[in-house]
VOSESE-835528 format. One record per residue: residue in three letters; x, y negated, z of N, C-alpha, C in turn. Coordinates in steps of 0.1 Angstrom, whole numbers, plus 5000, padded with zeros to 4 digits. Atoms other than C-alpha are relative to their C-alpha. Layout:
<bazas>
AlaXYZXYZXYZ...
</bazas>
This chain:
<bazas>
Unk500950135000499950005000501049875000Unk499150135000501449634992499849945014Unk500050064988502549455022500649854996Unk499650155006502649075009500749915011Unk499250084991504448965040501550035000Unk498649985001507549145031500749924990Unk499350095007510248955013500550054985Unk499349945011511449214985499050044990Unk500749925010510149334952501050054990Unk499049915007511949624937499450034987Unk500449975014511749654900500650114994Unk499749875004512149944877501449994993Unk498750025005515449794861501150015010Unk499050004988517149834894500449875005Unk499850134994516849474900499349995013Unk500850024987515649354935499949855001Unk500250144997514049014940499949985015Unk500150054985514448854976499449865002Unk500550114997512348574988500749935011Unk499250074989514348305007499449955009Unk500850044991511648145023498850115007Unk500849904993510348445043500850035013Unk499449964987510848535081500750125000Unk499249884998512348865073501249984990Unk499050025009514848705047501350035006Unk498549974996518048735068500150155003Unk499849864996517449105079500050084989Unk500249945012516349205045501349994993Unk498750055005519549035031501250085005Unk498949924994521949215055499950144997Unk500249875003520349545047500550024985Unk499650005013520649495010501650004997Unk498750035003524149385011500950135001Unk499349894997525149735023499950114987Unk500249915013524149904988499649944986Unk500250075013523449624962500849885000Unk499250115004525149354944499249894998Unk500850145001523948984946500349944986Unk499850045017523448864907499849855001Unk500350135001521948534912499349965015Unk500550054987521048294941499549864998Unk500650145000518947994932499349985012Unk500650064988516947804957499050105008Unk501149944995513948034963499950154999Unk500249865003514348384948501650044998Unk498749955004517748564949499950154993Unk500149875006518348874927501250075003Unk499049904998520249174935499950104990Unk500249875007521049494916500650115004Unk499449904995521549834926500750054988Unk499149945009524549984907500450145006Unk499249884995526250314907501149985009Unk498950044994529250154920499549975015Unk500550074985527249974949499650135008Unk500549904993525750314958501050085005Unk498949924996528950514957500849945012Unk499450054988530550274981499350015012Unk500849964988527750305005500250125003Unk500149864998527750665001501450045008Unk498849994996531650645009500049965015Unk499950074987530850445040498950085011Unk500949904992528450735053498649984999Unk501850025001524950595041499550124991Unk500749915008522450845027499149954990Unk500950045009520250814999498449965007Unk501350024992517250855024500249845007Unk500150124993518450545043499949884991Unk500250085012518850355011498549974995Unk501450015006515350415000499149955013Unk500850054987513850365036500249875001Unk499850174996515650005038499149954988Unk500750055010513949935005498649985003Unk501350004997510650045015499649935013Unk500350074987510849885049499749844997Unk500150135002511149535032499249984987Unk500650055012509249565000498649975002Unk501450055002505949394989499350124996Unk500849895008504949674965500750135002Unk499349885001505650034962501250014991Unk498749995008509150124949499750094987Unk500249915013509050244913500750155002Unk499549874995509450624914501550014991Unk498849995008512250604888501449975009Unk498950074992514350384913500450105010Unk499849934987513950624942500850134994Unk499549895008514950914917501749974998Unk498550045004518050724904501049995015Unk499350014986519150634941500550145004Unk499649874996519050994949500950074992Unk499449935009520551124919501449934999Unk498650044998523750874920500750015012Unk499349984987524450904955500250155004Unk499949874995524151264955501550044992Unk498849975008527251264928501149985010Unk498950024992529551144955500150125008Unk499849884995530951464967499950124994Unk500149885010529951694939501250044993Unk498649955005533551694926501049965011Unk499150024987536351714952501550054994Unk498649985001540251724948500650065012Unk499349954987542251944972501350074996Unk498949945004545552104974500050165006Unk500149874998545852484974501650074999Unk498749985004549452544981500949894993Unk499550105007551552364958499149934989Unk500750045010548752324933498849925004Unk500950104996546252034929498750064991Unk500949955005542752164924498849914998Unk501350055002539552014910498850095002Unk501049925000536452174922498649934998Unk501350075003532752094911499050095009Unk501249954990529652184933499350104992Unk500849905008527952344902500750024985Unk499249985013529252534871499549934991Unk500450095011527152334848500749875000Unk499150114998529052034861501450024994Unk498849975007532352194856500150024983Unk499950015013531352274820499849874992Unk500250125006530251944814501449904998Unk498750075000533651794825501150034993Unk499049935009535752044808499949974985Unk500450045013534051934776500549864996Unk499750165002535151554779501550004996Unk498750035003538151464760500849915008Unk499550084991538851184783500750085012Unk499749904988539351464810501150104996Unk499149895004541151734792501350005001Unk498450015000544451594790500550015014Unk499650014985544551584828499750145007Unk500249884994543551944834500850114994Unk498949905006545952234830499350124995Unk500749905003543652524831498850045007Unk501149964993540452664842500250115009Unk499849894988540652874875498850095000Unk501349945000537052984876499049944996Unk501050085005533652884868499749875005Unk500350124992533752594892501349885001Unk498650084994537552484895501050014987Unk498850025010540452354873501349975006Unk498850034995544052334880500549854991Unk499750145004545151974875501549994997Unk498650045005548151854856500949945012Unk499250074989550951754883500049854998Unk499850145001551151374887498949934995Unk501050065007547851304870498749985010Unk500850014993545751274900499149875002Unk500550125001545050914898499349984987Unk500450025014544550914860498550094999Unk501049935003542051184863498849975009Unk501050064992539951034892499349864993Unk500650125007539650704869499450044989Unk500849965011538650894839498650055003Unk501249934994535851094859499149875005Unk500850124997534650744873499449954989Unk500350085011534450594839498850094993Unk501049925006532150904829498850015009Unk501350014991529850834860500250115011Unk499949914989531451094884501149975009Unk498950044990533250964913500450135008Unk499249894996535751214928500249985017Unk499550014984536151274967501350065000Unk498849955001539751304970500350055014Unk499649934987540651554998501450064998Unk498849935004544151644984501049955011Unk498950044991545951465013500949934995Unk499050115004549051265014501350045006Unk498749964994552851285020499949925012Unk500050094986553751165055500849895001Unk499150115001556550945045501050005011Unk498850024992559650835061499549935016Unk500550064988558950805099500849875005Unk499650144995559050465116499349985013Unk500550024989558650395152499749865002Unk500550144999556350085157499150005010Unk501050004990554349965188499649854999Unk500450134999552149665191500349945014Unk499650074989553149385216498749995008Unk501050054992550849295246499949875002Unk499650155000552448965246500849964990Unk499450025013553448805213501249915006Unk498950094996556748615212499949865003Unk500450134994555048285218499550015013Unk500450004985554048425252498450005001Unk501549984999550248485242499650145002Unk500649864997548248785254499450054986Unk500549985015547348975222499650165000Unk500349875004545649285210498950014991Unk501050015013543349415181498649985006Unk501650024999539649305183499350135000Unk500849875001537149565186499750024984Unk500349975013536149545149501150034991Unk498949985006539649545139500550155003Unk499649874996540149855157499150104994Unk500849905006537150015142500350004987Unk499449985014538449925109501150104998Unk498849924999541750085116499650145001Unk500349844996540150405131499350064987Unk500849955009537650435100501050024986Unk499149985010540550405075501050135004Unk499349884995542650655095499350145002Unk500849865000539850905101500850115006Unk499449914993541851085125501350054993Unk499049955006544751135103499750104987Unk500449895009542751385082499949954984Unk500150025014542151405044498949914997Unk501150105006538851205044500449865005Unk499750155000540750895053501249984992Unk498650035005544050735044500049944985Unk499950095013542950545010498649955002Unk501450095000540150275007500349875003Unk500050175000539349895012499249985015Unk500550084989538749695043499549884995Unk500350135004536649405036499649915012Unk500150094988536949115063500249864994Unk499950155005536448745059501649955002Unk498750094998539548515056499749955016Unk500050054986540448425092499550115011Unk500449894991539248755106501050095005Unk498749914996542748925108500050134993Unk499749885010543049145078501550055003Unk498349964997547049135085499950095013Unk500049924988546149285121499450114996Unk500349895002544249555105501150094994Unk499049935007547049635082501150035011Unk499049944992549549645112499450105009Unk500549914993547149855131500250134994Unk500049885007547150115103501750054999Unk498649995002551050095101500450095015Unk499749954985551050175140499450135000Unk500749874999548650455136500850114992Unk499349905008550650625110501450005004Unk498950004995553950535123501050054989Unk499449955008555550555090500449854990Unk499650125009557450335064499149954991Unk501050065006555250085046500549904991Unk500050115010555349885013498849915001Unk501150094999553149565016500149924987Unk499950085012552249394985498949885000Unk500750134996550949024986500049904986Unk500050095011549948754962501049904998Unk499150105002552748514967500950005012Unk499250034991555648414986499749995013Unk500550064988554048225014499350135007Unk500549874994551948555020500850075005Unk498849924995555048755023500449965012Unk499150044989556748545049499049995010Unk501049984989553448515069499850145004Unk499849854995553348895069501250045010Unk498849984994556848915080500049935014Unk500250064987556248645108499350075008Unk500949954992553348815120500450155006Unk499649894994554949155123501149985010Unk498950034987558149005142499149965013Unk500650054988555548835165499250105008Unk501149924994553149105174500450154998Unk499549865001555249425168501450015008Unk498550014995558649535184500950054988Unk499249995011559949565149501249895001Unk499050135000563449365146500249964985Unk499850075014564449145116500450104991Unk499449915010566549415101499250124995Unk501149885003563449655100499149954986Unk501050035012561649425074500949944990Unk499450065012562749335040499049924991Unk500950065011561349075015500650024987Unk499549975013561349154980499149924993Unk500550115008560448844960500949964988Unk499250055007562048624934501249965006Unk498750074994564348484961500950105005Unk499149904991565448804979499450134994Unk500549875003565449184971500550105011Unk499849924989565549365003499150135001Unk500949874997564349735007500250055014Unk499949974986563849805043498850105005Unk501249924994561550045064498549954998Unk501250065004558849785061500549894988Unk499750085009559049605029498949944995Unk501150105003556949305017500549934988Unk500050055011556549234982499149904993Unk501050085006554848984958499550104986Unk500449945012552649104928500749954988Unk499450085011554348844907501450094997Unk498649955002557949024911499750154994Unk500349855005556249364903499650014986Unk500650025014554649244871501149924990Unk499350085008557849054860500850104990Unk499249935011559749184827500449894991Unk499250055007562049054804499149954985Unk500850035010559649054776498950115000Unk501349935000556249194767500450154995Unk499649855003557949514751500850085010Unk499149934991560149594778499350065014Unk500749944988559349784811500049925011Unk500050104989558449634844501150065010Unk498749944993561949684860499950025015Unk500349974985560649654896499150075004Unk500749894997558349914895500550115008Unk499049894993561250114910499849985016Unk500250024986560149974943499150105006Unk500949904994557450234946500750135003Unk499149874995560350514947501049965008Unk498750044994562850304964500150085015Unk500149934987561750484997499050135000Unk501149914998559650765010498849925007Unk501050084995556650515016499050105006Unk501249934995553850665038498749934999Unk501350085002551450375034500549894991Unk500050115007551050115007498949905003Unk501050094997549049795017499849894989Unk500450115014547449584987499249885008Unk500550124994546849245005499349924986Unk500850075011544149044985499750094989Unk499849885010543449394966499149924989Unk500750055015540849194943500949924990Unk499150095011543848984927500950124994Unk498949925006545849324919500050014986Unk499750005015547349294884499750114994Unk500249875010546349544858501250094999Unk499049884999549749694856500350065012Unk499749944986550049764893498950115000Unk500949895000546749974887500750124993Unk499349895006548750184865501050095010Unk499149964990551650234890499350085011Unk500749954989549050304917499450134996Unk500649865005547550584896501050135002Unk499049895000550950774898500250025014Unk499649984987551150744936499050035010Unk501349964992547950904949500350085012Unk499749924988549751114973500449915011Unk499750114987550750794993498849945006Unk501150074993548250645018499949874994Unk500250145003546750315004498849955006Unk500950084993544950045021499849884993Unk500250125004543449755004499349905008Unk500450104990542649435024499549894989Unk500650115009540149175008498949935008Unk501350054996537348925016498950014991Unk500849985008535549024986500450094988Unk499649905010535349324963499949954987Unk500250085014534449074933501350004995Unk498850035011537049094905499349934990Unk500550085012536648834879500450084987Unk499949935013537949084853499250135000Unk500949895001535349334863500450135003Unk499349884999537649604873499650075016Unk500249934986536049714906500150125001Unk499849864999535950064896501150035001Unk498849974998539450064892500550005017Unk499850004985539749974929499550125007Unk500849874995537350244938500950124996Unk499349895006539150504919501450035005Unk498649994998542750424925500549955013Unk499750024989542750254956499450075012Unk500849914991539950404973498649945003Unk501350064997536150334982500149905012Unk500150074986535050065008499850105011Unk500049934989535750205040499449935012Unk500650094988534749905064499749884993Unk500250135005532949595059499249945012Unk500450064988531949345084499349864995Unk500750095006529249075074500749845007Unk499250114995530948715079499149925010Unk501050074990527748565097500050075013Unk499949924986527948845123501449975007Unk498850034993531548765130500049855005Unk500150144997530748395132499049995013Unk500849994989527948475156500650045013Unk499249944987530248675178501349905004Unk498950094996532748375178501450054995Unk498849975005535548535159500649934989Unk499650105008535448295131499249885001Unk500750124997534347935129498649994995Unk501350045007530847825123500049914988Unk499550085012530847685088498649954995Unk501050065007528447435073500449964986Unk499650035015528447405035499249894994Unk500650115006527547115014500349994987Unk499750025014527147064977499549864996Unk500450165004527046694967500149974984Unk500050015013525946624933500149864994Unk499650145006527346314913499349994986Unk500450025014526046174882501349974993Unk498850055007528546144853500049874993Unk500250125002529245804845499649984982Unk500450015014527745664811501149994990Unk499050015008531145604796500650114995Unk499949865003531745974797499050094995Unk501149925002528346104787500250054985Unk499849955014529146104748501150094999Unk498749915003532646244752499450145005Unk500449864994531046534773499350064991Unk500949935010528246584748500550064988Unk499349955012530646614719501050105001Unk498949914996533046824737499950164997Unk500149865000533747194733499750055013Unk500449954987532547444760500949965012Unk499349994988535547474780500549855004Unk499750134996536547114777498849925007Unk501250064995532947014787500350005017Unk499949994983533847164824501149925005Unk498850104995537246984827499549845000Unk500450154999535446644819499149975012Unk501049994989532646724844500950015014Unk499349974986535246854871500949885004Unk499250114996537246554867499349865000Unk500950124997534446294871500749915011Unk499450114990536045974886499149975011Unk500950014989532945954907500650075011Unk499449904990534546234929501049905009Unk499150074992537346004939499549905011Unk500650084992535145764954499350075013Unk500749914991533346034973501250055012Unk498949954992536546184985500649915010Unk499650104991537645835000498950005011Unk501050024991534445825017500150115012Unk500149894993534646175031501350015010Unk498950004992538346155042499949915013Unk500050094990537645835059499150035013Unk500749964992534845975077500750125011Unk499349874993536846295088501449965003Unk498550035000540046095095500650065014Unk499549954986540246265131500250164996Unk499849855002540046615113501250044991Unk498949955008542346815095499550074986Unk500849995011541346805059500950064989Unk499249955012542247015028499349954988Unk500350035009541546874994500350094990Unk499549885010541547164968499349964987Unk500750015012541147154931501050104992Unk499149935009542647314899500649914988Unk499450095008543547024878501049925004Unk499050064993546846894884500049844999Unk500150165003546246544868499049945008Unk501150054989543146504890500550005014Unk499450014987544946604920501049895004Unk498950114997547846364916499249885003Unk500750144999545246084911499649995014Unk500749994988543546194943501049975011Unk498950014990546946234964500549865001Unk499650165001548045874953498949915006Unk501050094996544645724960499850025016Unk500349994986544245874996501350025008Unk498849984994548045885003500450115008Unk499849864995548346245009501050074994Unk498949925007551046495000499250114990Unk500849925010550046714970501150135001Unk499549865000551047094970499650074987Unk500349925012551147284936501150114998Unk499149925001552847574922501449964998Unk498650035001555947384915500749955010Unk499450044987556347264950500950115005Unk499249884994559447454962499550065014Unk500549944989558647694988500649945014Unk499450074989560847515014499349865004Unk500950134997558947175009498650035004Unk501549944998555547375009500150045014Unk500249944990556347535039500349885013Unk500150124992557447195057498849935001Unk501450094997554147025049499050085006Unk501049924994552247325060500150005017Unk499750014983554147315095499649875003Unk500450134995553646935096498549995002Unk501650004999549647005091499950085011Unk500449924987549547275118500649915011Unk499850094989551447025141499149895002Unk500950135000548946755134500849884996Unk499550125004551446535121499549944985Unk500650055010549846535086498550055001Unk501549964998546046525087499450034988Unk500749985013545246565051501150054990Unk499249965009546746785024499150024986Unk500750015013545846774987500850154994Unk499549855005546347154973499450044985Unk500749945012545947324940499950155002Unk500549874998545147684935501050085009Unk499049924989548247794955499650015013Unk500649994986546247734987498750085000Unk501149935000543547964976500350155007Unk499849854995545248294990501249985011Unk499349964988546848415023500949865005Unk499450134996547348045037499849995014Unk500350024986547548025074499949865006Unk499950134995546447705084498949995012Unk501049974987544447755119499249905002Unk500750114994543447405126499149934989Unk500550055010542247315091498450025003Unk501449974996538447255096499049924990Unk500750085012537347035065500750044987Unk499449975013537747145030499149934989Unk500550085009536846935001500350054985Unk499749945012536447114967499449924988Unk500250095011536846904937499950074986Unk500149925014537147164908500550145004Unk499849874997537347524907500250094986Unk499949925012537847834885498850074993Unk500949955007535047864863498950105007Unk500749944994532647994886500450145008Unk499249894994535048234905499350025014Unk500549964986533248404936501250035010Unk498949964991536548534949500749875005Unk499350124995538048184949499049935010Unk500750074989535148044968500150065013Unk499949934987535548324994501349955006Unk498750044995539248214997500149865005Unk500150144995538547834999499350005013Unk500650004987536047895024500850035012Unk499149914990538348125043501049905007Unk498950104996540947835045499749935014Unk500350104988538847655074499350105009Unk501049914991537047965093501050055012Unk499349964988539948015120499249945012Unk500750054989538147985152500749855007Unk499450124995538647615165500050015016Unk500050004986539947575201498949925007Unk500950084993537447325209498450034996Unk501149945003534647535192499149904990Unk500950085010533647275165499950094986Unk500549945012532047345132501249984990Unk499350025013534047395098499149944992Unk500750065011532747175070500650014986Unk499549955012533047285034499249924990Unk500850095012532047035005500350034988Unk499849985013531747104970499549874993Unk500550135010531746784946499550074987Unk500749955010529546874918499449904991Unk500750085009528646684885498750034994Unk501349945006524946704878499650054985Unk500549975012523546864849501150024990Unk499049965009526746974834500650165002Unk499249874999528947304831500550005016Unk499550014987530347194866498850065010Unk501049954992527047264881499650154996Unk500049865003526647594861501050095008Unk498849914994529947734874499650005015Unk500149984985529147614910498950095004Unk501149924996525847804909500550155001Unk499449875001528048114902500850045012Unk499250004989530448044930499150015013Unk500750014990527747994953499350145006Unk500449864997526748374950500850075012Unk499349964990529548454973499549945015Unk500450064987528348215001498650065004Unk501349944996524748344998500350155005Unk499749874994525848705002500550015013Unk499649994985527648625033499149925011Unk501050074989524548435048500349865001Unk499750124999525948105042498749924991Unk500850095008523247805029500749884997Unk499550115004524147525011499049865005Unk500850174999522847125023500349954985Unk499850075013522446984988499649865001Unk500350175000522546594984500549954988Unk499550045013522746394954500249855005Unk499650144999524346044953499049904996Unk501150095005521245904935498949985010Unk501050024989519445944968500549915009Unk499250104993521745654980500350055015Unk499649924989523245915005501049925010Unk498950084991525945665014499849875007Unk500850134994523745385024499650055015Unk500249944985523045605055501350045005Unk498849944993525645715079500150134997Unk499649855004527446035067499550095010Unk500449904990526646205099498550045000Unk501550004999522846165093499750134994Unk500449865008522846475070501050115005Unk499249884996525446675090499350095010
</bazas>
C-alpha cells in the first residue's frame, strides 16, 4: 500500500528519488548512502542510482540483499517495482559466487555453480589468465595473474571474493606512543580502531585488502598507522605529493616509536628505501619518454613489503593500477574521503585495491565532535555586462574560465576576508592569473605548484602559528594539507564539477577547533553560466555527506546588510 508520508520513490530504472522537504529525509539519506550513488542534488528532489558496484561494496561491508530491500521499503511512498527487488538480490548474490584461494603453491578460481564456471571459461577476456580446468567448478590460475583476472571478471559483471591470502612481508617492530613527542596524550579514536580492525579482520584472508572512507580531518593517516602496528610489517606508503609524504613521516615519528633511520622518503628530492618508505605517485609515474618504462616501479620489489598504503586512493594514477595488479599477494589499504573518481575507474579500485571495508558519514563524526561543524554557502554573482558578449561567443571550455574569473568575485573576497579578519582563511582556486590578482589585492601570499617546497612549508608553518592569517592557494592545497586552525575557505574556481575536489577543499577546514567554533565554506559562483552548472555537480558530494548550502545572490543586496545576518 502507498505511504505518501514517506520520502522515497523507487523507479524501475534503478533510480531513487528522495524528497528533501520531508521529516524522514535525513534518515532515508543515510540509509541510501550505504548502497546507492547520488546522481543529482537540486533543491527539492535528489536522485540516487542503485548500481552493481554500489551493491557489491555494500555486500563487502556485510550488508545483505534483504537489508537493502527492507531499507527501500521502509522509506518508499509506493511499492518497489518487482524487477528492482530481483536485480538487487541477483547482483548482491554474485558477491561470493566466485572465490580465489591457495591450494599448496597453486592459485585456484572456484565457482559456486558449474554453469557459472562454463560461462567464465568461455570468455576470451578471462581465458588468458586461466591455465587449465581442474574440475567442473574450478580452474588453475596462471601464476602472477591474480589481479588481472579479478579485473577482467569484474568487467564481465562477476566480482571475485579474494581469499588467496597474503605474504607476511619483512617483520618490523612498531608500537604506538601513549604520549606524542609534543607531550600530548594520544591514542586511536574508537572509529579509527574500528576501521583498522575491519581491514585487519583478525589477520585472516577475509581482510587485508580494501578501502577505508573517512572525511578529511578524521585521521585517515592514523588508521594507516594502526594497520601497520597490527601487521608489524615493512610498509610502502604512496601519497599524492611531497608535502603529504613529509606529513606522513612527521606523524610516524611523533606517534610511534620508529626512529628517523627506519623511515625513507622516495620523491623527486630523495630516494631512500627503508622499512617504512613513503613515496609520491608522481615519482612512480615518471619516465624519460612515453615509449620508455616507468623506471621507479622497481620500488614495489625493492623490499619484501607486507603492506602497501594508497593515500587519497581516488587519485591513484592509471599506470599504478597496472603495477598493483601484479602485487595482489601484498596487503593493500586504500584511504580516501570519497570513492568517486573523475575518470570513472571506481571498478579498478574495487578489483585491484579491494572493496570498501569501512565508511563513516561526515555528519555523524561532526555530531560526535571529531570534525568541526561546517556551514556551506553558495554566493551567486552576476557576470558584468562588459563580459556577457564575450561569454556568449566563447567555446564551452572558455565559457567556464570567463565565468570562474568573474572580476565581481574579487570585491566579494575583499568583503569576506575583511569580515573574517580574525579567522584563518584559505582562498582556493585553479586559475593562476586570477589567484595572482587576488593575492595582490588582499596582500596575502600565493602558493602554487611552482612554489618551492621549502617556501611552501615556511608559509604553512606561519599559518599554523597564526603569523599569517590568509593564504591564497592553487590546487596544490586540495590534498593532504594539514592546517588544523584553518576555519574559513573561499572557493573562487574549481575543476569542472569535481566532487572529489569539493571533498578535499571542505576537508581543509574540518579539523576540530579548540574553541568549538564553526567552519565556513564559501563557493563564489557566477549566475546562469557554466560556473553554476559545474557548482551543481560539486555540490553532490556535500549533499551525500549531509551538508546543505545557504544560497544567496548579490542582487538581493546581501552586502547592504551586515554579513553576519545570514550566517
